[in-house]
LOKE-616137 format. One record per atom (N, C-alpha, C, O, CB): residue number from 1; residue in three letters; atom name; x, y, z. Coordinates in steps of 0.1 Angstrom, whole numbers. Last residue first. Glycine has a CB too. Layout:
# LOKE-616137
REC  resi  resn  name     c1     c2     c3
REC   NUM   Ala    CA      X      Y      Z
...
# end
This chain:
# LOKE-616137
REC  resi  resn  name     c1     c2     c3
REC   106   Val     N   -119    906   -765
REC   106   Val    CA   -113    909   -779
REC   106   Val     C   -127    907   -787
REC   106   Val     O   -127    909   -800
REC   106   Val    CB    -99    897   -783
REC   105   His     N   -121    898   -740
REC   105   His    CA   -123    914   -743
REC   105   His     C   -119    918   -758
REC   105   His     O   -117    930   -762
REC   105   His    CB   -113    924   -734
REC   104   Gln     N   -120    877   -737
REC   104   Gln    CA   -136    880   -738
REC   104   Gln     C   -134    894   -739
REC   104   Gln     O   -144    901   -739
REC   104   Gln    CB   -147    876   -726
REC   103   Ser     N    -93    871   -738
REC   103   Ser    CA   -100    869   -750
REC   103   Ser     C   -119    875   -750
REC   103   Ser     O   -128    875   -759
REC   103   Ser    CB    -98    851   -752
REC   102   Leu     N    -89    883   -715
REC   102   Leu    CA    -82    889   -726
REC   102   Leu     C    -90    885   -738
REC   102   Leu     O    -93    893   -747
REC   102   Leu    CB    -68    885   -726
REC   101   Ser     N    -94    857   -697
REC   101   Ser    CA   -100    874   -694
REC   101   Ser     C    -99    881   -707
REC   101   Ser     O   -110    886   -711
REC   101   Ser    CB    -90    884   -682
REC   100   Glu     N    -80    837   -706
REC   100   Glu    CA    -96    839   -706
REC   100   Glu     C    -99    849   -706
REC   100   Glu     O   -107    854   -714
REC   100   Glu    CB   -104    835   -698
REC    99   Ile     N    -54    847   -700
REC    99   Ile    CA    -58    845   -715
REC    99   Ile     C    -74    845   -717
REC    99   Ile     O    -80    850   -726
REC    99   Ile    CB    -52    830   -722
REC    98   Leu     N    -57    847   -669
REC    98   Leu    CA    -56    861   -679
REC    98   Leu     C    -60    861   -694
REC    98   Leu     O    -66    870   -701
REC    98   Leu    CB    -42    865   -678
REC    97   Thr     N    -64    820   -666
REC    97   Thr    CA    -72    833   -662
REC    97   Thr     C    -71    844   -670
REC    97   Thr     O    -81    849   -676
REC    97   Thr    CB    -67    838   -650
REC    96   Leu     N    -42    808   -676
REC    96   Leu    CA    -51    805   -680
REC    96   Leu     C    -63    815   -680
REC    96   Leu     O    -70    818   -690
REC    96   Leu    CB    -51    795   -673
REC    95   Leu     N    -21    817   -659
REC    95   Leu    CA    -20    824   -666
REC    95   Leu     C    -37    816   -680
REC    95   Leu     O    -40    822   -690
REC    95   Leu    CB     -1    823   -669
REC    94   Gly     N    -34    812   -630
REC    94   Gly    CA    -31    824   -634
REC    94   Gly     C    -32    830   -649
REC    94   Gly     O    -37    840   -653
REC    94   Gly    CB    -20    827   -629
REC    93   Ala     N    -27    782   -635
REC    93   Ala    CA    -42    785   -633
REC    93   Ala     C    -43    801   -639
REC    93   Ala     O    -51    804   -648
REC    93   Ala    CB    -46    784   -614
REC    92   Cys     N      1    781   -634
REC    92   Cys    CA     -6    782   -646
REC    92   Cys     C    -23    784   -649
REC    92   Cys     O    -29    787   -659
REC    92   Cys    CB     -3    770   -651
REC    91   Ala     N      3    790   -610
REC    91   Ala    CA      5    802   -621
REC    91   Ala     C      2    798   -632
REC    91   Ala     O      0    806   -641
REC    91   Ala    CB     18    808   -623
REC    90   Ser     N     -6    769   -592
REC    90   Ser    CA    -14    783   -592
REC    90   Ser     C     -8    794   -608
REC    90   Ser     O    -14    802   -614
REC    90   Ser    CB     -8    792   -573
REC    89   Leu     N     16    753   -604
REC    89   Leu    CA     -3    748   -604
REC    89   Leu     C     -7    760   -606
REC    89   Leu     O    -11    764   -617
REC    89   Leu    CB    -13    742   -589
REC    88   Gln     N     34    763   -590
REC    88   Gln    CA     35    761   -604
REC    88   Gln     C     22    759   -610
REC    88   Gln     O     19    764   -621
REC    88   Gln    CB     42    749   -608
REC    87   Ala     N     28    758   -562
REC    87   Ala    CA     31    772   -569
REC    87   Ala     C     28    773   -583
REC    87   Ala     O     21    782   -588
REC    87   Ala    CB     46    775   -569
REC    86   Arg     N     27    730   -559
REC    86   Arg    CA     14    740   -559
REC    86   Arg     C     14    754   -560
REC    86   Arg     O      4    761   -560
REC    86   Arg    CB      8    739   -547
REC    85   Asp     N     52    725   -563
REC    85   Asp    CA     44    717   -572
REC    85   Asp     C     27    727   -569
REC    85   Asp     O     18    728   -577
REC    85   Asp    CB     45    698   -566
REC    84   Lys     N     67    737   -544
REC    84   Lys    CA     69    742   -556
REC    84   Lys     C     55    738   -568
REC    84   Lys     O     50    745   -577
REC    84   Lys    CB     84    735   -560
REC    83   Thr     N     48    749   -513
REC    83   Thr    CA     55    736   -524
REC    83   Thr     C     59    740   -536
REC    83   Thr     O     52    750   -539
REC    83   Thr    CB     46    725   -527
REC    82   Glu     N     37    768   -504
REC    82   Glu    CA     46    761   -499
REC    82   Glu     C     49    747   -503
REC    82   Glu     O     51    737   -496
REC    82   Glu    CB     44    761   -489
REC    81   Ala     N     33    797   -529
REC    81   Ala    CA     30    784   -520
REC    81   Ala     C     37    776   -513
REC    81   Ala     O     49    777   -517
REC    81   Ala    CB     24    777   -526
REC    80   Val     N     34    823   -554
REC    80   Val    CA     35    818   -541
REC    80   Val     C     30    805   -535
REC    80   Val     O     18    804   -538
REC    80   Val    CB     30    827   -535
REC    79   Tyr     N     34    843   -580
REC    79   Tyr    CA     28    832   -572
REC    79   Tyr     C     37    824   -564
REC    79   Tyr     O     47    818   -568
REC    79   Tyr    CB     22    823   -581
REC    78   Pro     N     51    874   -583
REC    78   Pro    CA     53    857   -585
REC    78   Pro     C     40    852   -580
REC    78   Pro     O     35    861   -573
REC    78   Pro    CB     66    850   -575
REC    77   Arg     N     37    898   -600
REC    77   Arg    CA     43    896   -589
REC    77   Arg     C     45    878   -591
REC    77   Arg     O     40    872   -600
REC    77   Arg    CB     34    903   -576
REC    76   Glu     N     38    904   -631
REC    76   Glu    CA     49    914   -624
REC    76   Glu     C     48    907   -612
REC    76   Glu     O     59    909   -606
REC    76   Glu    CB     47    931   -624
REC    75   Phe     N     26    894   -655
REC    75   Phe    CA     27    886   -645
REC    75   Phe     C     38    894   -635
REC    75   Phe     O     48    887   -632
REC    75   Phe    CB     31    871   -650
REC    74   Gly     N     15    910   -674
REC    74   Gly    CA      6    909   -668
REC    74   Gly     C     10    899   -655
REC    74   Gly     O      2    896   -646
REC    74   Gly    CB     -3    905   -676
REC    73   Asp     N     47    903   -692
REC    73   Asp    CA     37    911   -694
REC    73   Asp     C     23    904   -686
REC    73   Asp     O     19    894   -691
REC    73   Asp    CB     37    913   -710
REC    72   Ala     N     73    883   -676
REC    72   Ala    CA     59    884   -687
REC    72   Ala     C     47    895   -682
REC    72   Ala     O     40    896   -672
REC    72   Ala    CB     49    866   -687
REC    71   Ala     N    102    894   -663
REC    71   Ala    CA     88    889   -658
REC    71   Ala     C     80    892   -670
REC    71   Ala     O     80    904   -673
REC    71   Ala    CB     81    896   -644
REC    70   Arg     N    126    885   -684
REC    70   Arg    CA    119    895   -677
REC    70   Arg     C    108    891   -672
REC    70   Arg     O    104    882   -678
REC    70   Arg    CB    117    906   -684
REC    69   Gln     N    146    871   -703
REC    69   Gln    CA    150    875   -686
REC    69   Gln     C    143    881   -681
REC    69   Gln     O    148    886   -670
REC    69   Gln    CB    161    881   -683
REC    68   Gly     N    116    858   -717
REC    68   Gly    CA    132    859   -718
REC    68   Gly     C    135    861   -708
REC    68   Gly     O    129    855   -700
REC    68   Gly    CB    138    867   -725
REC    67   Glu     N     93    862   -697
REC    67   Glu    CA     96    861   -716
REC    67   Glu     C    109    865   -715
REC    67   Glu     O    111    877   -713
REC    67   Glu    CB     86    872   -728
REC    66   Lys     N     84    839   -674
REC    66   Lys    CA     92    851   -677
REC    66   Lys     C     89    850   -693
REC    66   Lys     O     84    841   -700
REC    66   Lys    CB    110    850   -672
REC    65   Trp     N     62    836   -644
REC    65   Trp    CA     65    836   -654
REC    65   Trp     C     75    843   -664
REC    65   Trp     O     75    856   -662
REC    65   Trp    CB     56    837   -655
REC    64   Arg     N     75    829   -610
REC    64   Arg    CA     74    835   -619
REC    64   Arg     C     71    831   -638
REC    64   Arg     O     79    823   -643
REC    64   Arg    CB     83    841   -615
REC    63   Val     N     71    814   -580
REC    63   Val    CA     70    811   -593
REC    63   Val     C     66    822   -603
REC    63   Val     O     54    824   -604
REC    63   Val    CB     61    801   -594
REC    62   Glu     N     87    806   -551
REC    62   Glu    CA     81    814   -560
REC    62   Glu     C     80    815   -571
REC    62   Glu     O     91    816   -576
REC    62   Glu    CB     83    822   -560
REC    61   Phe     N     77    786   -517
REC    61   Phe    CA     82    790   -534
REC    61   Phe     C     75    799   -541
REC    61   Phe     O     63    801   -541
REC    61   Phe    CB     83    777   -545
REC    60   Val     N     84    801   -487
REC    60   Val    CA     70    796   -499
REC    60   Val     C     85    794   -511
REC    60   Val     O     97    798   -512
REC    60   Val    CB     52    814   -505
REC    59   Cys     N     97    810   -464
REC    59   Cys    CA     97    795   -463
REC    59   Cys     C     84    792   -473
REC    59   Cys     O     75    784   -470
REC    59   Cys    CB     95    789   -445
REC    58   Ala     N    104    837   -465
REC    58   Ala    CA     93    835   -466
REC    58   Ala     C     89    819   -462
REC    58   Ala     O     78    817   -457
REC    58   Ala    CB     91    841   -478
REC    57   Ser     N    136    834   -465
REC    57   Ser    CA    131    841   -459
REC    57   Ser     C    112    841   -452
REC    57   Ser     O    108    844   -441
REC    57   Ser    CB    135    851   -466
REC    56   Pro     N    137    814   -486
REC    56   Pro    CA    139    810   -474
REC    56   Pro     C    132    820   -463
REC    56   Pro     O    125    816   -454
REC    56   Pro    CB    153    808   -473
REC    55   Asn     N    122    808   -515
REC    55   Asn    CA    119    821   -508
REC    55   Asn     C    124    817   -491
REC    55   Asn     O    115    818   -482
REC    55   Asn    CB    101    825   -509
REC    54   Trp     N    130    788   -544
REC    54   Trp    CA    128    791   -529
REC    54   Trp     C    131    802   -524
REC    54   Trp     O    141    807   -527
REC    54   Trp    CB    133    784   -521
REC    53   Asn     N    122    792   -574
REC    53   Asn    CA    130    795   -566
REC    53   Asn     C    119    800   -554
REC    53   Asn     O    109    808   -554
REC    53   Asn    CB    141    805   -572
REC    52   Ser     N    110    790   -610
REC    52   Ser    CA    105    784   -596
REC    52   Ser     C    117    785   -587
REC    52   Ser     O    126    778   -592
REC    52   Ser    CB     99    768   -596
REC    51   Glu     N     95    801   -640
REC    51   Glu    CA    112    803   -632
REC    51   Glu     C    103    797   -616
REC    51   Glu     O     92    801   -612
REC    51   Glu    CB    122    828   -631
REC    50   Ile     N     87    791   -675
REC    50   Ile    CA     84    794   -655
REC    50   Ile     C     99    791   -651
REC    50   Ile     O    108    784   -654
REC    50   Ile    CB     71    779   -645
REC    49   Thr     N     85    810   -707
REC    49   Thr    CA     91    798   -699
REC    49   Thr     C     86    799   -680
REC    49   Thr     O     80    809   -676
REC    49   Thr    CB    110    800   -701
REC    48   Leu     N     69    818   -734
REC    48   Leu    CA     66    821   -720
REC    48   Leu     C     79    805   -713
REC    48   Leu     O     79    793   -715
REC    48   Leu    CB     44    818   -717
REC    47   Gly     N     60    821   -760
REC    47   Gly    CA     73    820   -756
REC    47   Gly     C     79    822   -740
REC    47   Gly     O     90    827   -735
REC    47   Gly    CB     79    829   -764
REC    46   Tyr     N     38    809   -767
REC    46   Tyr    CA     37    826   -764
REC    46   Tyr     C     53    830   -763
REC    46   Tyr     O     57    841   -765
REC    46   Tyr    CB     27    830   -746
REC    45   Thr     N     35    787   -775
REC    45   Thr    CA     25    794   -780
REC    45   Thr     C     28    808   -780
REC    45   Thr     O     23    817   -787
REC    45   Thr    CB     13    791   -774
REC    44   Arg     N     55    772   -761
REC    44   Arg    CA     55    770   -778
REC    44   Arg     C     48    781   -783
REC    44   Arg     O     52    786   -794
REC    44   Arg    CB     47    757   -784
REC    43   Asn     N     54    779   -735
REC    43   Asn    CA     66    781   -748
REC    43   Asn     C     62    781   -759
REC    43   Asn     O     65    789   -767
REC    43   Asn    CB     77    773   -749
REC    42   Ala     N     25    768   -733
REC    42   Ala    CA     27    785   -729
REC    42   Ala     C     44    785   -738
REC    42   Ala     O     44    793   -747
REC    42   Ala    CB     28    790   -705
REC    41   Trp     N     27    741   -736
REC    41   Trp    CA     21    748   -745
REC    41   Trp     C     26    764   -742
REC    41   Trp     O     30    771   -752
REC    41   Trp    CB      6    744   -744
REC    40   Ser     N     49    736   -712
REC    40   Ser    CA     52    733   -725
REC    40   Ser     C     42    738   -737
REC    40   Ser     O     48    740   -748
REC    40   Ser    CB     52    720   -726
REC    39   Val     N     36    744   -692
REC    39   Val    CA     44    754   -696
REC    39   Val     C     49    748   -709
REC    39   Val     O     54    756   -717
REC    39   Val    CB     55    758   -685
REC    38   Ile     N      9    728   -698
REC    38   Ile    CA      9    738   -697
REC    38   Ile     C     21    747   -699
REC    38   Ile     O     20    757   -706
REC    38   Ile    CB      3    739   -688
REC    37   Ala     N     24    702   -689
REC    37   Ala    CA     17    702   -704
REC    37   Ala     C     17    717   -706
REC    37   Ala     O     24    721   -715
REC    37   Ala    CB      1    695   -706
REC    36   Arg     N     34    705   -663
REC    36   Arg    CA     44    701   -674
REC    36   Arg     C     37    705   -687
REC    36   Arg     O     44    712   -695
REC    36   Arg    CB     47    684   -675
REC    35   Val     N     12    707   -655
REC    35   Val    CA     19    719   -651
REC    35   Val     C     30    719   -662
REC    35   Val     O     34    729   -668
REC    35   Val    CB     25    719   -635
REC    34   Ala     N      2    681   -656
REC    34   Ala    CA     -9    692   -657
REC    34   Ala     C      3    705   -659
REC    34   Ala     O     -1    714   -666
REC    34   Ala    CB    -20    693   -640
REC    33   Glu     N     20    665   -642
REC    33   Glu    CA     18    662   -655
REC    33   Glu     C     10    677   -661
REC    33   Glu     O     15    683   -671
REC    33   Glu    CB      8    647   -656
REC    32   Val     N     17    680   -616
REC    32   Val    CA     27    677   -622
REC    32   Val     C     26    675   -638
REC    32   Val     O     31    684   -645
REC    32   Val    CB     31    665   -615
REC    31   Asp     N     -9    667   -611
REC    31   Asp    CA     -7    680   -608
REC    31   Asp     C      8    683   -621
REC    31   Asp     O      7    686   -633
REC    31   Asp    CB     -3    683   -589
REC    30   Glu     N    -23    641   -625
REC    30   Glu    CA    -18    647   -619
REC    30   Glu     C    -10    658   -620
REC    30   Glu     O     -3    658   -630
REC    30   Glu    CB    -16    640   -615
REC    29   Thr     N    -45    638   -646
REC    29   Thr    CA    -48    634   -637
REC    29   Thr     C    -38    637   -621
REC    29   Thr     O    -43    634   -610
REC    29   Thr    CB    -50    624   -642
REC    28   Cys     N    -54    652   -677
REC    28   Cys    CA    -46    648   -667
REC    28   Cys     C    -51    645   -657
REC    28   Cys     O    -62    649   -656
REC    28   Cys    CB    -39    654   -665
REC    27   Pro     N    -63    650   -711
REC    27   Pro    CA    -68    650   -701
REC    27   Pro     C    -52    644   -692
REC    27   Pro     O    -43    637   -696
REC    27   Pro    CB    -84    641   -703
REC    26   Phe     N    -61    670   -737
REC    26   Phe    CA    -48    663   -734
REC    26   Phe     C    -54    664   -719
REC    26   Phe     O    -51    675   -712
REC    26   Phe    CB    -33    672   -739
REC    25   Gly     N    -80    686   -751
REC    25   Gly    CA    -75    670   -756
REC    25   Gly     C    -62    669   -745
REC    25   Gly     O    -52    668   -752
REC    25   Gly    CB    -69    669   -776
REC    24   Met     N    -90    709   -744
REC    24   Met    CA    -81    705   -757
REC    24   Met     C    -73    695   -759
REC    24   Met     O    -63    693   -766
REC    24   Met    CB    -73    713   -758
REC    23   Lys     N   -102    697   -725
REC    23   Lys    CA   -112    707   -734
REC    23   Lys     C    -99    709   -747
REC    23   Lys     O   -102    709   -758
REC    23   Lys    CB   -118    725   -724
REC    22   Glu     N    -84    692   -708
REC    22   Glu    CA    -92    685   -712
REC    22   Glu     C    -99    686   -724
REC    22   Glu     O   -101    677   -732
REC    22   Glu    CB    -98    685   -704
REC    21   Leu     N    -74    718   -701
REC    21   Leu    CA    -63    708   -708
REC    21   Leu     C    -74    694   -713
REC    21   Leu     O    -69    686   -721
REC    21   Leu    CB    -47    703   -693
REC    20   Trp     N    -92    728   -686
REC    20   Trp    CA    -88    734   -696
REC    20   Trp     C    -82    724   -703
REC    20   Trp     O    -86    723   -715
REC    20   Trp    CB    -81    744   -693
REC    19   Asp     N    -96    714   -665
REC    19   Asp    CA   -107    713   -675
REC    19   Asp     C   -103    716   -683
REC    19   Asp     O   -107    710   -693
REC    19   Asp    CB   -118    717   -675
REC    18   Phe     N    -73    715   -649
REC    18   Phe    CA    -76    699   -656
REC    18   Phe     C    -88    703   -666
REC    18   Phe     O    -89    695   -676
REC    18   Phe    CB    -82    685   -644
REC    17   Thr     N    -73    740   -645
REC    17   Thr    CA    -62    737   -652
REC    17   Thr     C    -65    723   -659
REC    17   Thr     O    -61    719   -670
REC    17   Thr    CB    -50    737   -643
REC    16   Leu     N    -94    744   -628
REC    16   Leu    CA    -94    753   -639
REC    16   Leu     C    -87    748   -653
REC    16   Leu     O    -90    750   -665
REC    16   Leu    CB    -87    764   -634
REC    15   Lys     N    -90    724   -610
REC    15   Lys    CA   -102    722   -616
REC    15   Lys     C   -100    730   -631
REC    15   Lys     O   -103    726   -643
REC    15   Lys    CB   -115    728   -607
REC    14   Arg     N    -65    736   -597
REC    14   Arg    CA    -69    722   -604
REC    14   Arg     C    -79    722   -611
REC    14   Arg     O    -77    718   -623
REC    14   Arg    CB    -71    712   -595
REC    13   Cys     N    -77    760   -586
REC    13   Cys    CA    -64    761   -596
REC    13   Cys     C    -67    747   -608
REC    13   Cys     O    -70    746   -620
REC    13   Cys    CB    -45    759   -584
REC    12   Arg     N    -94    751   -571
REC    12   Arg    CA   -100    759   -579
REC    12   Arg     C    -88    760   -592
REC    12   Arg     O    -90    760   -604
REC    12   Arg    CB   -105    772   -570
REC    11   Lys     N    -77    735   -552
REC    11   Lys    CA    -86    733   -558
REC    11   Lys     C    -95    739   -571
REC    11   Lys     O   -102    732   -579
REC    11   Lys    CB    -91    733   -550
REC    10   Met     N    -64    758   -544
REC    10   Met    CA    -59    748   -549
REC    10   Met     C    -69    742   -557
REC    10   Met     O    -68    743   -569
REC    10   Met    CB    -54    741   -540
REC     9   Glu     N    -83    772   -528
REC     9   Glu    CA    -79    779   -539
REC     9   Glu     C    -73    767   -548
REC     9   Glu     O    -78    765   -559
REC     9   Glu    CB    -69    792   -536
REC     8   Ile     N    -91    757   -510
REC     8   Ile    CA   -105    761   -517
REC     8   Ile     C    -94    765   -530
REC     8   Ile     O    -97    761   -541
REC     8   Ile    CB   -118    776   -509
REC     7   Glu     N    -66    753   -494
REC     7   Glu    CA    -75    742   -503
REC     7   Glu     C    -81    743   -512
REC     7   Glu     O    -81    736   -522
REC     7   Glu    CB    -84    736   -498
REC     6   Val     N    -67    783   -484
REC     6   Val    CA    -55    777   -494
REC     6   Val     C    -60    766   -500
REC     6   Val     O    -60    766   -513
REC     6   Val    CB    -42    772   -487
REC     5   Glu     N    -88    779   -470
REC     5   Glu    CA    -89    792   -481
REC     5   Glu     C    -78    786   -491
REC     5   Glu     O    -80    783   -503
REC     5   Glu    CB    -85    812   -475
REC     4   Asp     N    -83    764   -449
REC     4   Asp    CA    -90    758   -458
REC     4   Asp     C    -91    770   -473
REC     4   Asp     O    -95    768   -484
REC     4   Asp    CB   -106    752   -451
REC     3   Leu     N    -57    778   -435
REC     3   Leu    CA    -56    764   -443
REC     3   Leu     C    -68    762   -449
REC     3   Leu     O    -65    756   -460
REC     3   Leu    CB    -54    751   -434
REC     2   Glu     N    -59    814   -446
REC     2   Glu    CA    -64    801   -437
REC     2   Glu     C    -60    790   -444
REC     2   Glu     O    -59    791   -456
REC     2   Glu    CB    -80    799   -435
REC     1   Met     N    -35    833   -460
REC     1   Met    CA    -46    830   -458
REC     1   Met     C    -48    817   -450
REC     1   Met     O    -39    810   -447
REC     1   Met    CB    -52    830   -470
# end
């Protein structure tokens, strides 16, 4: 991805995440705070945890949603970014996108 594309994608992730939290009654202003709130909610609601690892060969952080010791259904590929915070924010937006998509098919 080009730098501008990365920034556009991060803005989309941030907006989706912050809007969802505000709608749920938990307005946030910081990425770390938003990630913490969504990870906590995902754990209570779905039993999901988040795993963050540095991939030195690709020079990125990889974040995966886990269900126990395995990748959670729907999240076989990691979310990647140059920083842990950005990768985690991207993973949170991915979770919310999946939930929204599934709820439209019910």
